[in-house]
C-alpha positions in Angstrom: 0.0 0.0 0.0 1.5 3.4 -1.1 0.2 6.9 -0.6 0.0 8.7 -4.0 -1.5 11.8 -5.6 -3.7 10.8 -8.5 -3.9 13.2 -11.5 -6.4 13.0 -14.3 -6.0 15.2 -17.4 -8.6 17.3 -19.2 -8.8 17.7 -23.0 -5.8 15.6 -23.9 -7.8 12.5 -24.4 -9.5 14.1 -27.4 -6.2 14.5 -29.3 -6.2 11.2 -31.2 -2.9 10.4 -32.8 -1.3 13.5 -31.4 -2.2 12.5 -27.9 1.4 11.3 -27.1 2.8 14.8 -27.8 0.3 16.5 -25.4 0.9 13.8 -22.8 4.7 14.4 -22.9 4.2 18.1 -22.5 1.8 17.5 -19.6 4.3 15.2 -17.9 7.1 17.8 -18.4 5.0 20.5 -16.9 4.2 18.4 -13.8 7.9 17.8 -13.4 8.6 21.6 -13.5 5.8 22.2 -11.0 7.3 19.7 -8.6 10.8 21.2 -8.8 12.6 21.1 -5.4 10.3 18.4 -4.0 11.4 14.7 -3.8 8.9 12.7 -5.9 8.4 10.3 -8.7 5.8 10.6 -11.5 4.4 7.5 -13.1 1.9 7.3 -16.0 -0.8 4.7 -16.0 -3.3 4.7 -18.8 -4.9 8.2 -18.5 -3.7 8.8 -15.0 -0.5 10.2 -13.6 0.6 9.3 -10.1 2.9 11.3 -7.9 4.6 8.8 -5.6 7.6 8.4 -3.2 7.1 12.0 -1.8 7.5 13.5 1.6 4.0 13.1 3.1 4.5 16.2 5.2 4.6 18.2 2.0 1.3 16.7 0.6 -0.6 20.0 0.9 2.2 21.9 -0.9 2.2 19.3 -3.7 -1.5 19.5 -4.0 -1.2 23.3 -4.3 1.3 23.1 -7.1 -0.8 20.5 -9.0 -3.8 22.8 -8.7 -2.0 25.3 -10.9 -0.9 23.0 -13.7 -2.9 23.5 -16.9 -4.3 20.3 -18.3 -5.3 18.9 -14.9 -8.9 17.9 -14.8 -9.0 16.7 -11.2 -6.7 15.2 -8.6 -6.9 13.2 -5.4 -4.9 11.9 -2.5 -5.3 8.2 -2.5 -3.8 4.7 -1.9 -2.2 2.5 -4.5 -2.7 -1.2 -3.7 -2.9 -4.6 -5.4 -6.3 -5.1 -7.1 -7.3 -8.2 -5.1 -10.4 -7.7 -2.9 -8.6 -8.0 0.4 -6.1 -5.3 -0.5 -8.8 -3.0 -1.8 -10.8 -3.5 1.4 -7.7 -2.7 3.5 -7.3 0.6 1.7 -11.1 1.3 1.8 -11.1 0.9 5.6 -8.5 3.8 5.8 -10.5 6.0 3.4 -14.0 5.3 4.8 -15.5 7.5 7.5 -15.9 6.2 11.1 -19.6 6.9 11.1 -22.4 8.5 9.0 -23.7 7.6 5.5 -21.6 6.4 2.7 -21.5 4.6 -0.6 -18.8 2.9 -2.7 -18.3 3.9 -6.3 -16.1 1.9 -8.6 -14.5 2.6 -12.0 -13.1 -0.4 -13.7 -10.4 0.8 -16.1 -9.2 -2.8 -16.5 -12.1 -4.4 -18.4 -10.6 -7.9 -17.9 -11.1 -7.7 -14.1 -13.3 -10.7 -13.1 -15.9 -8.5 -11.2 -18.0 -5.7 -12.6 -18.0 -2.3 -11.0 -21.3 -2.9 -9.3 -20.1 -6.2 -7.8 -16.9 -4.6 -6.5 -18.8 -1.7 -4.9 -21.3 -4.2 -3.3 -18.6 -6.5 -1.9 -16.4 -3.7 -0.5 -19.4 -1.8 0.8 -20.8 -4.9 2.5 -17.5 -5.6 4.2 -17.2 -1.9 5.4 -20.7 -2.2 6.9 -19.9 -5.4 8.7 -16.6 -3.9 10.0 -18.3 -0.7 11.3 -20.7 -2.6 13.7 -23.6 -0.3 12.8 -21.8 3.0 12.9 -22.1 3.3 9.1 -25.2 3.3 6.9 -25.4 3.0 3.1 -27.0 5.9 1.2 -26.4 5.6 -2.6 -28.3 8.9 -3.4 -27.0 11.6 -1.0 -24.2 10.0 1.0 -22.1 12.1 3.4 -19.0 10.2 2.2 -18.0 8.3 -0.9 -15.2 5.7 -1.1 -13.9 5.7 -4.7 -12.2 2.6 -6.2 -10.4 2.8 -9.5 -9.3 -0.6 -10.9 -6.3 0.0 -13.1 -4.3 -2.3 -15.5 -1.4 -4.4 -14.2 -3.1 -5.7 -11.1 -3.3 -2.4 -9.3 -6.1 -0.3 -7.8 -6.5 3.2 -6.5 -8.7 4.0 -3.5 -9.5 7.5 -2.5 -12.2 9.6 -0.8 -12.6 12.9 -2.8 -11.9 14.7 -6.1 -10.3 18.2 -6.2 -11.1 20.2 -9.4 -8.1 21.2 -11.5 -7.7 24.3 -13.6 -8.4 22.3 -16.8 -7.1 23.7 -20.1 -4.2 22.4 -22.2 -0.6 21.9 -21.2 1.6 25.0 -21.5 4.0 24.9 -24.5 1.6 23.1 -26.8 0.1 26.2 -28.5 3.1 28.3 -29.5 4.5 31.3 -27.7 3.0 34.8 -27.1 4.4 38.0 -25.6 2.1 39.4 -22.9 2.2 43.2 -22.3 1.8 43.1 -18.5 1.0 46.3 -16.5 0.4 46.6 -12.8 -3.4 46.4 -13.3 -6.0 43.7 -12.9 -6.5 42.8 -16.5 -3.2 41.8 -18.1 -2.2 39.1 -15.6 -5.6 37.5 -16.2 -5.1 37.7 -20.0 -1.8 35.9 -19.6 -3.5 33.3 -17.4 -6.2 32.7 -20.0 -3.7 32.2 -22.9 -1.5 29.9 -20.8 -4.7 27.9 -20.1 -5.0 27.2 -23.8 -1.5 25.9 -23.9 0.4 29.0 -24.9 3.9 29.7 -23.5 3.7 33.3 -22.3 6.7 35.7 -22.1 6.2 38.9 -20.1 7.0 42.5 -21.1 6.5 45.5 -18.9 6.8 49.2 -19.8 7.7 51.7 -17.0 8.1 55.4 -16.8 10.8 55.9 -14.1 11.1 58.4 -12.4 7.5 59.4 -13.0 6.6 56.0 -11.7 8.6 54.7 -8.7 10.5 51.4 -8.0 7.5 50.2 -6.0 5.4 50.2 -9.1 8.0 48.1 -10.9 8.2 45.7 -7.9 4.5 45.3 -8.0 4.8 44.0 -11.6 7.6 41.7 -10.6 5.3 40.2 -7.8 2.5 39.7 -10.4 4.9 38.0 -12.7 6.0 35.6 -10.0 2.4 34.7 -9.2 1.6 34.3 -12.8 4.7 32.1 -13.4 3.2 29.4 -11.1 0.7 28.9 -13.9 2.7 29.8 -17.0 5.9 28.0 -15.9 7.8 30.9 -17.5 10.2 32.8 -15.3 11.4 35.7 -17.5 10.1 39.3 -17.4 11.5 42.0 -19.7 11.2 45.6 -18.7 11.5 48.7 -21.0 11.5 52.4 -20.2 9.2 54.6 -22.2 9.8 57.8 -20.3 11.5 59.5 -23.1 8.7 58.6 -25.5 6.0 60.0 -23.3 8.0 63.2 -22.8 8.3 63.6 -26.6 4.6 62.9 -27.2 3.6 65.3 -24.4 5.9 68.0 -25.9 5.0 67.7 -29.5 1.6 66.0 -30.1 -2.1 66.7 -29.4 -2.8 66.0 -25.7 -5.9 63.9 -26.4 -3.7 61.4 -28.3 -1.1 60.9 -25.5 -2.3 57.4 -24.6 -3.2 56.3 -28.2 0.3 57.3 -29.5 2.0 55.6 -26.5 0.2 52.4 -27.2 1.4 52.4 -30.8 5.0 52.8 -29.6 4.4 49.9 -27.1 3.2 47.7 -29.8 6.2 48.5 -32.1 8.6 47.8 -29.2 6.7 44.6 -28.3 6.9 43.3 -31.8 10.7 43.8 -31.9 11.1 41.9 -28.6 8.7 39.2 -29.7 10.9 38.6 -32.7 13.9 38.2 -30.3 12.2 35.7 -28.0 10.4 33.7 -30.8 6.9 34.8 -29.9 4.3 34.5 -32.6 1.8 37.0 -31.3 1.2 39.8 -28.8 -1.2 39.4 -25.9 -2.9 42.2 -24.1 -5.5 42.6 -21.3 -7.7 45.0 -23.3 -11.5 44.8 -23.0 -13.7 46.5 -25.5 -14.9 49.9 -24.2 -13.4 49.6 -20.8 -11.3 52.8 -21.1 -10.9 55.4 -23.8 -8.0 53.7 -25.6 -9.9 50.5 -25.9 -12.6 51.5 -28.3 -12.6 49.8 -31.7 -10.8 52.8 -33.2 -8.2 52.8 -30.5 -7.5 49.1 -30.9 -7.3 49.4 -34.7 -4.8 52.2 -34.2 -2.5 49.9 -32.2 -2.9 47.0 -34.5 -2.0 49.1 -37.5 1.7 49.4 -36.5 2.5 45.7 -36.2 2.3 42.7 -38.4 2.0 40.1 -35.6 -1.5 39.0 -34.5 -2.7 40.7 -31.3 -4.7 38.4 -29.0 -7.1 40.0 -26.5 -8.6 37.1 -24.5 -10.6 39.5 -22.3 -12.1 41.5 -25.2 -15.7 40.7 -24.3 -15.4 40.4 -20.5 -17.1 42.6 -18.0 -14.8 44.0 -15.3 -16.6 41.8 -12.7 -15.7 38.8 -14.8 -12.0 39.8 -14.9 -11.9 40.6 -11.1 -13.4 37.2 -10.3 -10.7 35.4 -12.2 -8.0 37.7 -10.7 -9.2 36.8 -7.2 -9.2 33.1 -8.0 -5.6 33.0 -9.4 -4.2 35.2 -6.6 -3.3 38.4 -8.5 -6.1 40.7 -7.4 -4.6 42.0 -4.2 -1.3 42.8 -5.7 -3.0 44.4 -8.8 -5.0 46.8 -6.6 -2.0 48.1 -4.7 -2.0 51.9 -5.2 1.0 52.4 -7.5 0.6 54.1 -10.9 1.6 52.5 -14.2 3.1 54.3 -17.2 -0.3 54.8 -18.9 -1.3 57.2 -16.2 1.7 59.5 -16.7 0.7 62.7 -18.7 -2.9 61.3 -18.9 -5.0 64.0 -20.6 -8.2 65.3 -19.1 -10.2 64.3 -22.2 -8.5 61.5 -24.1 -9.7 60.8 -27.6 -12.3 58.1 -27.6 -12.6 57.4 -31.4 -9.5 58.9 -32.9 -9.2 58.9 -36.7 -6.2 56.9 -37.9 -5.3 59.6 -40.4 -5.1 62.2 -37.6 -3.0 59.9 -35.4 -0.6 59.3 -38.3 -0.2 63.0 -38.9 0.6 63.7 -35.3 3.1 60.8 -35.2 5.0 62.5 -38.1 6.2 65.1 -35.5 8.2 62.3 -33.8 11.3 60.4 -34.8 9.6 57.1 -34.4 12.5 54.7 -35.1 15.0 56.6 -32.9 12.6 56.6 -30.0 12.0 52.9 -30.4 15.7 52.1 -30.6 16.3 54.2 -27.5 13.6 52.4 -25.6 15.0 49.0 -26.6 18.4 50.1 -25.2 16.9 50.3 -21.7 15.7 46.7 -21.8 16.3 44.6 -18.7 15.5 40.9 -18.1 14.5 39.7 -14.7 14.6 35.9 -14.1 12.9 34.2 -11.2 
C-alpha cells in the first residue's frame, strides 16, 4: 500500500494520434511544477501518479498540482494490489468512522473478473460489517464516498474525494506569445487565459521611471512571480518609455497621448517578440473599458504591427475579470496603489474614437525609429 496523488488530465484524451505529444508536454510541466520536492511521477493509462514523496509536503504538492494547466482533477489516494482484500484494507482507511456512505467503482481494467457494481457491493458490505452499525449506506446523497479505480497491471487506486483542477491544455503546446503586462488587474488575467489554452507566455512591462517609482515596478515583478506558477515561464522583460512619453507630451495633441504611447508599445513589443520567438502579442484590453480600448483605439494599435494581437478578455465585463484575478491570486497585488506608465501625462479628455489619419499626422512630429531604438536600449531581463 502506497500513498499517491492521482492526477487526471482534461482535453488531452481528445487529441487522437497527437495525444502522445500532449501527454509528454503535460508530464514535463508536472515535473517543472514539482521542482525542489522529492517525488516520482508515473503514468498509468490516462492517470498520472505522484509517488515516493515526503507526506509532510502533501498540501504543498496539491497546491502546485492545482495550478498545472491540463489537470482535470486530482486526489490523494492509496495505491494497492487489485485483489479484494487489498482494496478492502485501503477502503477501511479511506472510509469514515460513522455516517452515511457509498462505494463507487470505476473499472479501467475491463478484464477484471468482477463488474464495477459487484466490486462496490462487496467492499461496501465488508465496510458495513466492520463498522458494527456506525455506518449506513446511502447511494443517493451520502455524506462520504469511497472511490475505487481498478487499473491495469493488477493495481487499484482507492480515495475519498476529487479536487477540481484548472483544466485547459498543457503549457507549451500552442506556441509562444508576448504578454504586455501592466500593474493592473486585467493583463495578468489575460496571460493566465492564454496559458490555459497551452500557450507559452513571455512577459513584457513598460515603465516610466522616475514618473513611476520602483515600488510600481516591484508590483509587476510580484505579479509576474504569481503568474509564473501557472505559465511555468520565469522571464520578465522591462523597458522604459519615459523619453517617448515626454516627446509625445511635448510635440503632439494632448488627447492622443495614450493612443500614441500604445502604438509605440506595440512596435517595441513586436521587436522583442521577434527576439524571443513569440508568434503573437497578448494584451488585457477589454472593448470599451477605457478610452483607448474602443474599436478605433484598438485598430490604431494593430496598424503598426504585423503580428496578430490576441485579446482574450475583449468581451469580458470588469466583474468577470476581477473574479478570475481573485481566484488566481493576482487581485490583491494588482490593486496596490501604484501608478503604471499609462497614467503619466494622462489627458483630461483622451480621444475616444481617434481617426487613424489624424493619429498618423501627429506621429510624423516624432522620430519614431530613434525613439523605439532608445527604448530597446533600456531593456532589462528579470529571471525568477
